[in-house]
Structures are given as structure tokens and as C-alpha cells.
C-alpha positions in Angstrom: 123.3 134.3 113.9 122.2 135.0 117.4 123.8 132.5 119.8 122.3 133.8 123.1 118.7 134.0 123.9 116.8 137.3 124.0 113.5 138.4 125.4 112.0 138.1 121.9 113.4 134.8 120.7 115.6 131.8 121.6 119.2 131.8 120.3 120.8 129.3 118.0 122.1 127.1 120.8 118.8 126.9 122.6 117.0 126.1 119.3 119.6 123.4 118.6 119.0 121.8 122.0 115.2 122.0 121.6 114.9 120.5 118.2 117.7 117.9 118.5 116.4 116.6 121.8 112.8 116.7 120.4 113.9 114.6 117.3 115.8 112.1 119.5 112.8 111.7 121.9 110.5 111.2 119.0 112.9 108.4 117.7 112.8 106.8 121.2 109.0 106.9 121.3 108.6 105.5 117.8 111.1 102.8 118.5 109.1 101.6 121.5 105.9 101.9 119.5 107.5 99.7 116.8 108.7 97.2 119.4 105.3 97.0 121.2 103.3 96.8 118.0 105.5 94.7 115.7 107.3 92.7 118.4 111.0 92.4 119.2 111.6 90.0 116.3 110.6 92.5 113.7 113.6 93.8 111.7 112.3 97.4 112.0 111.7 97.2 115.7 115.0 95.5 116.3 116.8 98.2 114.3 115.0 101.1 116.1 115.0 99.6 119.6 118.6 98.5 119.2 119.7 102.2 119.4 117.5 102.9 122.5 120.3 103.0 125.1 122.7 105.0 123.0 120.1 107.5 121.9 118.9 107.8 125.5 122.4 108.5 126.6 122.7 111.3 124.0 119.4 112.8 125.2 120.6 112.7 128.8 123.8 114.6 127.9 122.0 117.1 125.7 119.4 117.8 128.4 122.1 118.5 131.0 123.8 120.8 128.6 120.5 122.5 127.9 119.8 123.0 131.6 123.2 124.6 132.0 122.6 126.8 128.9 119.2 127.8 130.2 120.8 128.9 133.5 123.4 130.9 131.6 120.6 132.6 129.6 118.2 132.9 132.5 117.8 136.6 132.5 117.4 137.0 128.8 115.1 134.2 127.7 111.6 134.9 126.4 109.0 134.7 129.2 106.2 132.2 129.2 103.6 134.9 130.1 101.5 135.7 133.1 98.3 134.1 134.4 97.2 130.6 134.3 98.7 129.8 130.8 102.1 131.1 131.9 102.0 129.1 135.1 101.0 126.0 133.2 103.8 126.5 130.6 106.4 126.9 133.4 105.1 123.8 135.2 104.8 121.7 132.0 108.4 122.6 131.0 109.7 121.8 134.5 108.0 118.4 134.5 109.3 117.6 131.0 112.9 118.6 132.0 112.6 116.4 135.2 111.3 113.4 133.1 114.1 113.9 130.5 116.6 113.6 133.3 114.9 110.9 135.4 114.0 108.5 132.6 117.6 107.8 131.5 118.8 107.8 135.2 116.3 105.1 136.0 117.3 103.1 132.9 121.0 103.2 134.0 120.2 102.2 137.6 118.0 99.4 136.3 120.8 98.2 134.0 123.5 98.2 136.7 121.2 96.2 139.0 120.3 93.6 136.3 121.8 90.5 134.8 122.1 91.8 131.2 125.0 93.7 130.0 124.6 97.4 129.3 126.4 99.2 126.5 126.3 102.7 124.9 127.6 103.1 121.4 129.2 99.7 121.7 131.1 100.6 124.9 130.1 98.2 127.7 129.3 100.1 130.8 128.1 97.1 132.8 128.7 93.4 132.2 125.6 92.5 134.1 125.4 90.9 137.5 125.9 87.2 138.0 122.7 85.1 137.6 120.5 85.2 140.6 122.3 88.3 142.0 120.3 91.1 140.5 119.3 94.0 142.7 115.5 94.0 142.7 115.3 97.5 144.0 117.0 98.6 140.8 115.6 96.2 138.3 112.1 97.0 139.7 112.5 100.4 138.1 111.9 98.9 134.7 108.2 99.7 134.7 108.9 103.2 136.1 111.2 103.9 133.2 108.6 102.9 130.6 105.7 104.6 132.3 107.6 107.9 132.7 108.5 107.6 129.0 104.9 107.4 128.0 104.0 110.3 130.3 106.7 112.3 128.6 105.2 111.4 125.2 101.8 112.7 126.4 103.4 115.9 127.7 105.1 116.4 124.4 101.8 116.0 122.6 100.4 118.7 124.9 103.5 120.9 124.3 103.0 120.7 120.5 99.2 121.2 120.9 99.8 124.3 123.0 102.3 125.7 120.5 99.7 125.3 117.8 97.1 126.9 120.0 99.4 129.9 120.6 100.0 130.2 116.9 96.4 129.6 115.6 94.2 131.0 118.3 96.4 133.5 120.3 98.5 134.5 117.3 101.3 135.5 119.7 104.4 134.3 117.8 105.3 131.6 120.4 106.4 129.2 117.7 108.5 131.9 116.0 110.5 132.3 119.2 111.8 128.8 118.8 111.5 128.1 115.1 113.0 131.2 113.4 
């Protein structure tokens, strides 16, 4: 078991962060798709969307840990390559990381500015502001949270598409660096 990254592949810790964050984000996206298509009253949508804040909190923590781990492994990680594809890969990853940090931050700010209570894993973090005293600058972030979430979903589709492109067309073992 290789814990640290190397120039030829990502280590166990990096792969854990990659796949666990990916699975949790897919859960988040599917929960919002269920809520938007089936409606809030649907049992499935209520079940899935009911975990949204807690799962988002876990993603937020894992992303920060992943950023720290990437810094620790900075000199030994596989490179994204040169040229336009390498630049696009670095830019795409940077934007995904930024979104994974911004999306939950905006959600928390929105929650602290709003009238509804906010809890993570049953622990109430905010009781909600008194009626009529919400902070519009914070609650106005609601749309930004959702739009950034959908942008992240599109970037993830592009990320998966490029991984398949690397595997099928370029045959350069890109997927093997993160999957094996």
C-alpha cells in the first residue's frame, strides 16, 4: 500500500479523498435532481435532500483535508502534462477545488443569515434569525449556491469525459493513476 503520491500514481490517501468526495458530490447532485423532479414532498427526495447539509459539511471537511494532503505531496504527484491539455487540466482542477470550497461556504453564510435553523448531523449550528430579521446579503446567496453546484456538476461531467478520452483515445494510463 502506497500512502504517498508518486510521479506515476496517486497514493492511497489521495485516492480515498478523490473517490469519497466524488461519491458524496454525486449523492448531492442526485438529491437535488430528485428534489427538483419529484418535488419536496416525495419520500425519496425528502430522504436524499434531508442529508444535504450534513453531506455538504463532510465534503467541505474532506476537500480541506485533500488540499492539505495535495500540498504535502506537491513535489511527488503525477503531472497533468504539458501543452493545452495540461493547462486545461490544471485550470479545471483549480476551478473544481474552488467550487468545492465555495459552495458549502455560501450555504453556511446563507443559513446564518436566514430565518430557518441550520443543523449538521442533528447538531444545531444556527437557530435561525427572528422573523423579519434575515440578512438579505447572506440569504441572497441561495441562488449562487445552487448555480455553483450545477456548474460543478458540469465540470465533473467534463472531468469524467476527459478521463475516458485519456483512456480510450490517448491511452496514457491517466485513469490508472487514480484508480489502481
